[in-house]
C-alpha positions in Angstrom: -6.0 -9.2 -2.4 -8.3 -6.9 -0.7 -9.0 -3.5 -2.1 -9.2 -0.7 1.1 -11.1 2.2 0.1 -13.9 4.2 0.6 -15.5 3.3 3.8 -16.1 5.8 6.7 -15.7 2.8 9.1 -12.4 1.6 7.9 -9.3 3.4 10.1 -7.5 6.1 8.5 -3.7 5.4 6.9 -4.8 1.5 5.9 -2.9 1.0 2.6 -5.7 1.3 -1.0 -4.5 -2.9 -1.6 -3.7 -5.5 1.1 -2.4 -8.1 -0.9 -1.2 -11.9 -0.6 1.6 -12.9 -2.9 3.7 -16.2 -3.5 3.0 -16.5 0.4 4.2 -12.6 1.6 2.1 -9.5 2.6 2.0 -6.4 0.0 0.6 -3.0 1.3 0.2 -0.4 -2.0 -1.3 3.2 -1.4 -2.4 4.0 -4.5 -1.9 7.8 -5.8 -2.7 9.5 -8.7 0.7 11.2 -10.8 2.1 13.6 -8.3 0.0 12.5 -5.9 1.6 13.1 -1.8 0.8 10.4 1.2 -0.7 11.7 4.3 1.7 11.6 7.3 -0.5 9.0 8.6 -0.3 6.8 5.4 3.8 7.5 5.4 4.3 6.4 8.7 1.7 3.2 8.0 4.1 2.1 5.1 7.1 2.4 7.1 5.6 0.1 10.0 4.5 -2.5 7.7 8.2 -2.0 5.8 9.4 -3.0 9.4 7.5 -6.1 9.9 9.5 -7.4 7.1 6.4 -7.2 4.5 6.8 -4.8 1.5 5.1 -1.7 1.3 4.7 1.1 -1.3 3.3 3.7 -3.1 1.9 3.2 -6.7 1.1 5.7 -9.5 0.2 2.8 -12.2 -0.3 -0.9 -12.6 3.2 -0.9 -14.0 4.9 0.1 -9.9 2.6 -2.5 -8.3 3.5 -5.3 -10.5 7.4 -4.3 -9.9 6.6 -3.9 -6.2 5.3 -7.4 -6.3 8.7 -8.4 -7.7 10.7 -6.9 -5.0 
């Protein structure tokens, strides 16, 4: 798992967590409760899903674990 956050050199819109788990790729955009994804974050999540990988917005550890069960 890679945490991608906080570097001024990173590409805008890359999800916060990039995970390889059981042979699949997962991308998670971590938000505070009620937080909203930017348009570029939404577009990136949609593109990752369109590629056949699992991606989504999560607010808690429980939501992240649930996403891994997809």
